[in-house]
N, C-alpha and C positions, 0 to 999 in steps of 0.2 A: 473407302481409307481418304482420299483426297474430301473427304466431306469433311472427314473425323482432323484431321490435319486445319480443316480451314478455322475449327469449332477452337482446337488446341491454341491457334496463332490467336481467335480472337481473347480466349481467354490469359492466353498470357501478357499480350498488351495490356491488358483491361486490369491484370492484378499486378503491374508496373508501379511501380510507386510514381512515377513520374505521370500516370496516366489516370491513374486511380481515382473514382469521382467524377469521372468528365464523361459527356457524354458523348459515344465513337460510333463512328458510323460501323459498318458491318462489313468484312473480313470477304472479298471476291476475288479470286486470282485465273488469270488465265497462262497460257506458252508463252515462255517468256520471245522475245525476235530472238533468231538465230544467232545476230551477231554479237550476243552479248552473250554468249557461254553460259547461261543460266536456266534454269528449270519451270520456276514460274516467278512472273512480276505479278505487282499489286499496286494500286493506285490509292491505296487503302491514306499512305501519307496524304496526298493531297484534299482528299474526300472530308481528313479530319482536321483541313490546316484552318479552317474557316469556323468552325466549333471551335475549335482550341487557340487561337486567333495567334497563332503563329506560321513561322516561314515553313511551307510541305517539305522542303529539303533537310531541313535542323529536323523536323519532326521525323523523317525516312530513316537520317542518323541513329537517333537514339533508337528509333525502333527495331532497328538492324540488328546493336547492340544488345537487345534483349534477346532475340529470337537466336540469332547464333548460339543463346544456351538450351535450344532445345533439341532431343537427339536426329531429330527425324532431318533437322537442318546440320548441311557442313558447312555451308558459307550464307551471307546475305550485304547485298550491295546497294547504297543510296546513287540513285540516279538522276541528273537534274529531269527535270524540275522538284520532282519527289516520289521517282517509283522506287519501286522497292522491288529489285532481283535477287531469288533466290535457286539457291544450288541445292537437290536435297543428297540425303544421303544416301550410295550406294544402298545401302540394306532395307532402307523404307521404300525403294523404288523397289525393290528386287521380291519383297513382302508381299506393295500392292500390286506389282503383275502377276503375282503367283496365285492372287486372289481371285478365286470364281464367282465370286456372287455378284449380281446387277442389282436384286431390286433394292429400291429405298425402302426408306422407312415406315411404318405402313403409317405412322402418325398424318405422314403427307401423301398418301395415297387414299386410306381408308374413306375419306370425306365426300366421294365422287364416286358416283357409277356411271361411266360415261356412256352412249352408244352413240355411233357414227354409221352415217348412212352414206351410203358411196352407191356410184354408176345410175342407180333406179334410174333404164334407159326406157323408153318406148318398146313395148313387149309387140311392136311393129315389125320389128325390121332384125338384122344380124347385128351387135357390137361394132363401133366404129372405131377407128382408133383414138381420139379422143376420150371415149368409155377406156377405155386401155388406161389412158393417165391416170382418170381418176379411180380407175379400180386399181392401180400400184398404188399411189398416195393415200387411200383409204388402209387396206390390207399393211400397208407397211406402218401407219399410225397405229393400227389395233397390236401389232405383234409389241409394236416398242412399248406401247404403254403397258401391257401384260408383263410382257419381260420386267419392268423396272415394279412389277405390282402393283397397278389399279386394276379395277375390274372393269371391263372395256368388252364392248357386245357390235357385234358389225349386223347391218341390214339392209336389204336390195329390198327399193321400195316399185312391186311393179302393179302399173298404171294401169287394169285391166280392167275398169269397167269405163264409162262413159260413152259415147260415138265411135269409137275407135275401131272397136270388130267392124261394126254395121261398113264403116266406109273399106276396113283390110277386106271383109266379103264382097264389095262390088269389084275391087281392085284386082282378085283375086280368079275372081269370076269372070271377068275379061283377059285375064291371063289365058285360064279356060279353054277360053273361047279363041283364043288365037288372037286376039285384040289388046288393042294399048290400053290402059286403064284413065279414066276420067281427070282432068286436070290435077282437081282437089284429092286425086288418089295416091297410091304408094304404086314408085315405080320402077325399085328395083328388080333388077334381075333373079334376084333368089325369090322370087314368086313366079316365077316361070316353073323353077325347080321344083315349088312348093305345089304347084297346080298339076304337076305331074304325078306327085304322090296322093294326093287326096285319096281318100277311099270312092270307087265310084257308087256306091251305093248314098254317099253321105247329103243329107237333105240340102237346101241347098241354103235354108233359114239357119243350117250347122256352119257352115262357110266362111265367116268371120271368128265363132269361135277355136273351129279344129284348127286354123292358121293359127291365132293369137298362141294358142296352147302349144303347138311345133315349134315357136318360134321362140317361146319360152324355154323351151328344153334347149333351143341352142344358144340362146346365152347363158343359159345354165354350163352345158360342157364347155363352151369360150370359157366361163370364169374358174371352172375346174381345171381346165387346160394350162391356165394361166397364171396357175398358184396361187388363186385367194377363192378361199371358203368363206359364207358369211354364215352366222348367226342363225339370220332366219332368214328367209327371202315371205316381204309381208307385201299381200295383196291388199289391194284400196277394197277390192270386189267384201274383203272382210269388214272392212269401217264402215258401209253401207248395209248390211247384212246385219252387224250390230249396232244399227243407225246413230253409226257416230256422227257425224254430220248434225244430226236432229239435236241428240246429248249439247256438241260442242256451241252448237247455235243458242241452246236456250241458256248455257252458262254464258256466253256473251249477252245475253238479251238480260239475264237477270243483275249482271253486272251497269251494265247503263250502254251500253255500244255498238248496239243496234237502232235501226229507224227503217221504216219505210215509206218509199218516195214511187210514184211511177209505179206502183205492183211489184215492186220489185223491195228483196231486204238485205238492207246494205251495212256496212263495217264502218263506225263512226268515231276511224282512229282519229282528227283533223279533230276532233273536240278536247282531248288530249295531250294537253304541251307535251307529257313526253314521251308519249309516242312518236316516232321517228318515222312512219309514213306522210306523202307528202298529200295524199290525195282518198276520198274515201270511196269505197270500194264494192260491189254488190256480192255480198253471200249465193243470195238465194235468186234467181230469175224468175222474168210474171209468173211462167205458164210452173212454177214450182220446184224446179231440178236446182240443185245445188251446185253453185260456181265450183272451177277447180280448186279458185281460191279456198273456198271453205273448205274441201275434201282436204287440203292440207292444213288447214287448223286445227282440223279435225283429227289426224292422223299424228299432229305433234303433241297435241291432248294426249293422245293414247300412249305416249313414247313417256308424257311423266308419269300418267296417271300408272306407268306399269313400273316407275320408283326411280327412273334412268335421273341424273341431275342435271348434267353435261348433254348437251347433241348439238354435237359436230355433222351438220349438213358439207356434204363436198358435192359443191356445184358445178356446172359447165362455162365456159367464157356468155353464154347470153344471159345468163340467171342474176347480173347484178340490180335489177329493177324486184327481185321477187325480196331480194334483203330485206329492207325498208320495213317489205308489207307484213314480213314472217317476222320480224321485230315488233313490230307494236302488236300482232298475234301473241306473242309470245307474255309482253306487258298485259293485254289486256286479261290474259289467260291467268294473269296472279303472278308470276311466273317473273325473276329479274331477269332482266334483258342479256347480261353477260352469261346467260346459263345454255344460250344460243350461239354459236358458234360457226360462222357459218365462214367457208373459204371457197371461192373462186378459182379453178386450175383454169390457166388460158390454153390457147388451140394449138394443136400440134400441126407442125408443118415439113411434111416429109421431103427430102432432097438427094435428088439421084443426078450424077454425074454432075453436080455442079447445077442441077435446075429439078427447080419444085414440082414435085407432081400433085396434077392437080385433085382436087376429091370434090365430086357436086353429088350431095344424098337425095337432092329431088329429082335428078337426072337418072339414077341409079350408078353414076361411075364411084361412089364413094369407095376409100379402101376400105377393108372389113380389119377389123383386130386381128383376125383369124389365119387371112391371108400374111398378115406382118409376124404375126409368130411363126408362120410356115416358111418365109422368106429370111427372115436373120435369123430367130428361133425365141424364143421363150425369156429366157437367161436372160438375154441382150435386150430383150421390150424392155423388161424389168428394172436394168439398170441402168437402162439409160431416161428411160421416166424418173428413175429417183433422184437420177443428177442433178434434176433442175429444181428452184424452188415455184410452186403452183401459181405466184404471182407473174411470171416470165413465160414469153412467148418463147417456143420452142421449136428448136429446128433438127429434126433426125435426122443424121449421116445415115442413107441406108448404106453407102460404099465404106462409111469407116464400120458400122454394124455389121458386115460381113466376113472383115477380115478377122486373120487368127494369128493376128501378129500382135506385139506390147503395144501397138500405138494402140487396140480397141481397148480400153479398161475393164472389160468385164474380163477380154483374156487374159491380160496381166494383173488383174487378182484372182483369177483362176488359177493363174498356173503358177502360182506362189506356193497355195495349198496342196495342189498334184506335188509340186516338188521338194513339198516336205513331209509327203506321204512315200517318196521314193526316197530319202534321206533314211526313215526310218524303215521300211525295206532293208536298203545295206546295214545299215546296226542291225537288223535282228539277223542279217549272213553272218555277222560279224559277232554273232550271239552278245549282244549289245541290247535288251531290252528295258531293264531297270535304272531309271533318268527321274528323277521325282525332287532334285532340289539345284540349287546351282554352289556354289564351293571355291570357286575360283573367285580371282579378281577379272572384274568386269573391263572388257577391251570398248572403243571408245562404241563401234559399232553395234554392239551388245548395247548397252547402258542406252542407246539411243534410240533402239529397241522397244526395251523395256520399258522406256520413259513414256516413249507410243503408247504401251500396252497401259498404264496404268488411267491413261485421257477416256479410254470407252467408256467408260459408262457415264462422265459428263459428256460426252458425245451423244450419248444416245437421250439424256437431258436437254441436251439442245433441239435436237429433233422435235421433244415434246413441248419446249417453248415456243421452237417459231412454224410448227406445225409441218413440217417439209422433211423426209429421209436425208437432202439434199448432205448432212453433211455428215452421214454416214458413210456414204458413196466416198466422198473424201474422204472421209479419214479411211478406206479400208483403201484407194491409192496410194495415198502415203505411205499408211502400213506397209505395204507390200514395195515400195521404191527403197524403205530403210529397210527390209531383210533382202533385197536385189544385192544393196550396197552392205551389208553382213556376210553374206555368200560369197558374195568378190572378194572378200576382206578377211576374213575368219575361214580354216578350217575345221569342217565340222567333226568329220571321221576322223580322226587320229589313236590307230592302237599304241602308241609309246605316250598319249598322255591321254590315258584311260578319265581321272578326273575333270579336264575341259572339256573334251569329248559327251559327258553327260552334263554336263555343264549346259552346253552347247545343244544337245539336245530337248532338255528342257526346257530352254528359251524358243526353240522351233514350233514344240509342242503347244507354249500355250498361246503363241503365234498362229498357228492352224486352226485352235479352238477359238480363238476371237476371228478369224478371216471366217469361219466355216459360222457362226454365230451372225456374224454379221450381215451376211449374206443370206443367212434364214432370214432377216427380219426385212429385208427389201426382196424377197423369193427369188431367190436365186441359188441354184446347186452351187457346190465345193466340190469338183472331179477329186477322186485323188487318181483318179491318170488322165492323160491329155496326149 
């Protein structure tokens, strides 16, 4: 309904005699600053000033007189240098907050078929904490895209080809014999446990493949317990079975993007002024084996061939160099570079007792995602990871994560959901089970709570626009704070004022629904008891 209001305001202004026929800017609004006492703030008049060649404050004053005629608006004030502050009608707020619909218009979403690939860790060890951050980001975006009505799938790329199985075999054989793996092998202590579980009659040439499949199972279980479901676990080995690298190479060659030098086949991206890569790269080695880059090109070609129109890749902090070369490949394959959307998430640093918890994957002392989940809980992990933008380094405070007080934002939000359900239970004991609307005048705390509910869908839009769920965690914490203020000031259950009781129970119901849905989008549970 906010989108409808935006359209109605634009139409109202465009049809006013003083603006009729003029080229007017789009109407956009944001929550008004708290000190203004307003609900919405528009900078429309300032955007219109250049086109109308008038003072923005004067334009704002004229616009306010027009907007006051709308039933959804109870007041509009012009503020220097040209802001328009709007106070919404209470009925509009109630109706909008009561609307459970989330999906955007089909015309906005039907043009895209989105595939988000994330985690895609090598199947040579357990998942580490950084993989958890990527998993949280990808899964939340998939859930939000789908809720808004987009077609969106998720995919985990299993890099099960190449020489990794051989190196894994050498490493696990050493562990089985009580020796240290070679310097370039895998040194994690997880291989000791894996070696103990290895079937006694397993042929030595199967060591690497068996270990890899066991580790893939471990990664799949980690993702399941982290509340992440993938549409597909896509294996690189399937690409090679289908000769996808060869077909992708033929496609690039047909378009003139390959050449031979020193016995190898190269990708000539630098010959194209529109390509973003800074140097040519080998696609096929001298011995005829395709490079990892060739396999990646084949994989992305496969994505497009399956009908996906927008490819979102969530990458770790060490993948900055990957972006320009893949954009060049996407361009060479004949697709617009904007259809390839890379997101690079930064590192996670765990802190405990004020000190950083050291991690070293090569030496086998890294903190696994499994250990973190068991230490602080999956809900806390998911909420904390979702609370920061991907491009920001993250300090994960283990001490705060373990607290079960309002200092912990996860507990703070979940507690509101549980508190509301305890109110419902108390109401049921009094025989009050029917509360389907608001029939009383709104108290300030009720109005503030309902106004916050109005913005839920826009918050989801912001998450998609910025490709980050941090807007949602911020929203949930703020919503929880407004509920606490409401609960402290407004008596919910009052048998002597049944109409007010039912109205406030209805507000509680809507808040609980929003919190549950918001937590669901970031993979966090909404307990009814705590």
